[in-house]
N, C-alpha and C positions, 0 to 999 in steps of 0.2 A: 504495500501499499504506500509507505515512503517513496519508495521511486517511483509508482506513479504518480505522485503528487508532486516529485521535483521533476519528474518530465511534462506534466503538463504546467508548472507554476513557468519553467524554460518558454514552454510555447507561446506565454501569454505576451510576451516583449514584442518578437516582430508582428503576431496580428494586432496587436494594442498600436505600433507602429505603422500598418499598413493602416488599421482604422480612422488614427486622425488624420496621415497623410492626404487620404481620399477626401475628407471632411473638410479641411482647410482649404484643399484645390475647388471643391463645389460651392464652400463658401466662400472665394472670392470671385467664383466665376456667377455669383450673383447679382443682380442688376443693382445696381445702386453703390455706395462707400461710405463709411464714417465723415470724410470731408464733405461730401454731397449732402449729406444729411443736416451737416451742424453750418454750414452756409448759405441752403440755395434759400429759405428764410430771409436771409439778411442782403439785399440789394449792396449793403455797402464793403463788402468784401470784394476786395484786389485778390488778382491772380497774382500777387503774389504772396498773401495770406493765405492761401490756397494751398501753395508751391510749399510754402513753412509748413503747411499744417502736414500735408505728404509727408514731409520731411520725418516731423516729428513723432508719427505712428508708424513711421520705417516702411511704408504704400510705395515709397518711389524704388524700393528693392526686387528685384524679376521674385516671383510666388516661391520659386524654389529656395532663393536665401532666405526669404522671408521666413519657410516652413523648416530650414534648418536653424537660423539663430532662438523659432521659439524652440523645437523642441533643444538647443544646448538648454535651455533655461529648464522647461521639463524634466530635465537630468538631475536638476539639483531644486528642483518644486517648487520652483518660480513659475509664476502662471504668466505673472505682467503687471498691469495696472490696468483700470476698463481705461475705454474711450473717451466713458462720462463725463461731466462739466467735473464731479467730485474728485474723479484720479485715484481710486482707490487700490490697493493689491485688489488682485478679482478673487483669492482665498479669503481675505479676509470679511469679501462681501456674499460670499459661497456661504461660510463659518456664522454667520451671523445671522441667515433663514435659515439651515441647514438644518437643525434642533425640532423647528415646527411643522415642516414637511415629513421630518421623519418619522416623527410623534406621531401624530393624523393618520399617514401611512401606517402604521406600524398597529397604530389601534385596530385600525380599516382592517387588516389581516387577519389579525386575532380575531375580531369578532366575523368574517367569513368561518374562518376554521374553528372554531368552538360553534358556530352555526349548521353551515354547511356539509360536515363529516356530519355527524348524528342523522342530519335530514337525507342525508346519501343512504347513509345506513338501513335507516328505518324502512325508508322510501322498499330497497333493494328486498329487503326480506318480509316485507308484505306487499310485495308488485300487485296493481290493481287496487289495490285498497283507495276507499275516502282519501286518506293524509297523501295516498301514490299518490292520486292523481289531480288533487290541489294544488300539491308541491309542482307537479310537470305542467298546471293552467300556471301559478306564480314564476315559473323560471321564462314560459315565453313572454308572460309578460315585465319580465323585470330586463328581457334581452332586449326588447321590443323601445323600451324607455327612453329617451335619452338623456343624459345624466343634468343638462345644464336645465333643460326641462323638469326635468323632476326637482329639483335644486329650488327653480323659482316656485312652485307649486308646495313644498314644504316650507320655505320663507314666507309668504302670500298665507301659508296656514297657521303655523305654530306660534308665527314673528309679530305678523301685523293679526292676524282674527281672533283668534285666542293668546297671544303674547303674552306665550309660554317662555319662549326660546328667545336670547338675542340673533341677528338674523349678518352680524357682519363685526370683523375683526374675532381676539383671541381673550381680552377682556374689557371689563368695562371699565367706564371713566374713573371708578372709587373707587377702581383694582387697591391701588397701594394703600388705602384707608381699613380694608377688610383684614380680622382676623386668617391666618394660615390656613385656616376652615373653612374661610370663605370664602379667601381667593380659590384653593380646592374646588370647591363646588362652582365658582365662576367660570374657570376655567371649561370646569365640564359641559355647563351649560352654554359656552359658545363651541365647545369643540364637537358638540352633540352630533347639532345636523350635518356639520362637511364628512363626522366620520361615519355616520349612519349612508350619504348617499353616496359618497364616493368605496361603497363595499355594495350595495346593492347587484351591482353590474357582476360583480365578484363572485358574493353570496350563489347566485342564478346558478354561475355556470361548473363552481365548485362541486355545488350540491349533485349538478347533472354527473358531471364526471363522478366522483363519489360512484353513484348508485348506477351506474355501466360498469365500473367497472369490480365493483361487490356483485352483481347479476353475473358479471363471467369466474368469478371467484367462486360463489356457489355452486357451481355446474360442473369446477371442477371431481375429480377422483378424488384425491388426498383428503377433501371435505368427508363426500360419502365414507373416506375409509377413522376420520376422526371419530364421525357420527356410529359407526357402527362398534368400534371401542367403549363405548359408552361414555367420549366424553356432554356435559351438558351443554345444549344449544348456546348460551351465554360465550363458552370457551370454546366454540366450533367458530363463531361470527367473530368475536372480539378477539380472539388470540391466534389462529390459523385464516379466515377468508381476508379479514381487513387489514391483515400487517401486508397479505398481497397485493392488498388492492389501493393502498396507499402506495405505492410503488410508482405509477402516473403522476400521482398527485404531488407528491415530492420533485418530479421533475418540472411541473407549473409553478410549484413555487419558490425555486430557483430562477427559472424564466420570469418571476415577477420582481425577482429583487431589482433592474432598473425600474419599475415602477413607482419603489418608493421615490424616487428622488423627480423624475419625468412625468407621472402619471396625475399629477397634482394640478396643470395646468387650468382645467375648468372650473374647478371646485373652489381656487385658491382665488380667481379671478371673479367670480359670481360673491363670494364669499367676503372680499376685502382682504382675502389674508396675505400676510407679504412674506411667502415661501420662497424655495428654491426653482420653483415651476413657474411663478408666475416673474422671478426676478431672471431667468432665462427668456420666456418670450420676449418682454421688454428688448433684450439685448441684440435676439435675434430681427428687431422690429426695429434695432436704433443701429444695428450693424453692428456692434459693439464687438471685434474680431475674438481680443483677449479673452472676454470676459461667453462667449460662444462657445469658443475651444475649452475653456473652462468646462461646462457643461456637458462638453460631449466626451472629452477625459472624463470623468466621473462617471456618465452614464454607461461607456465602452467597458470601464473598471470595472462596474457593478453588474453587469453582461458579463462577463468573463469569468467574477467570481461567482456570479449566480449560476453558471452552468458548474465550475466547478465543486460546488458546494452540492449539486444534484448529483453530478455522479460518485461526490465522497457519499453522500446519503442513502444513493443504491446500494453501495459497499456493506455501511450500517445495518442494511432492512433485510438485504437477501444474500446471506451467506454464500451461494452461487459466485457472484458478482468478485466477491473477497478470494475465494480460489481462483477464480481464472485470474 
């Protein structure tokens, strides 16, 4: 297993370089540039000022040279400074907004697992029941409902009409004057809608995956053998069938790791949450190359790590993978 991990970690380096190179080139091929966006609306900007700004940003050099300079800085974890007027380091801007995005997405992922896995298992073991049919309808509705539309409906119902929950931000204006318990409750009230809305789509999909995998697992010969040995139904389902049914779910969880960062643009924009997803979206619109590349590197690393964790989890869950 250690040899396998070392080999996979070594392969991640050229993959990361290839991903960043393609992303860097495609980003520079997109129409518009930071200089154009910064000077177009100001008629007083002269050609000399635009050339000076281009030189300051390093955009006067060929793309391959710009990429090489950026790659050298990346080797020492220097992502450069943002092209935004504040000129702050990219790592500082990402680190400032990263905790709230990860918190929301981890809570959403935990909600999906806690709810979807039992639903999938129960639906598979009670195929054709009223519960199974009701969850099937829920899945179709969950897949068909746009996230932004569901978010707006929840904001209108629970925030405007009922007044139960806040509809923007992550804390109230008087948050600092609250006790620690009050602050915790304030965070919970603000995060409830974003977490639930972001979990609906994953909940529908994960429960369906779990149901399909369990239906396949309970038909296998080893399940028949386990029952013939006199094991209880709980042991057969949860110790034998469910362990094998979790294998594809582990893959999905590993591939969902990049979504902890990039999958939150919609609900962060709707609920006015200053997270990483909204930060990267604004950077793309502003052609903030260093910040965009910082987000792409973060997403690429999470994708590669997610694949690695999925493979390792496969080995932990299935002895046959470890043996091979």
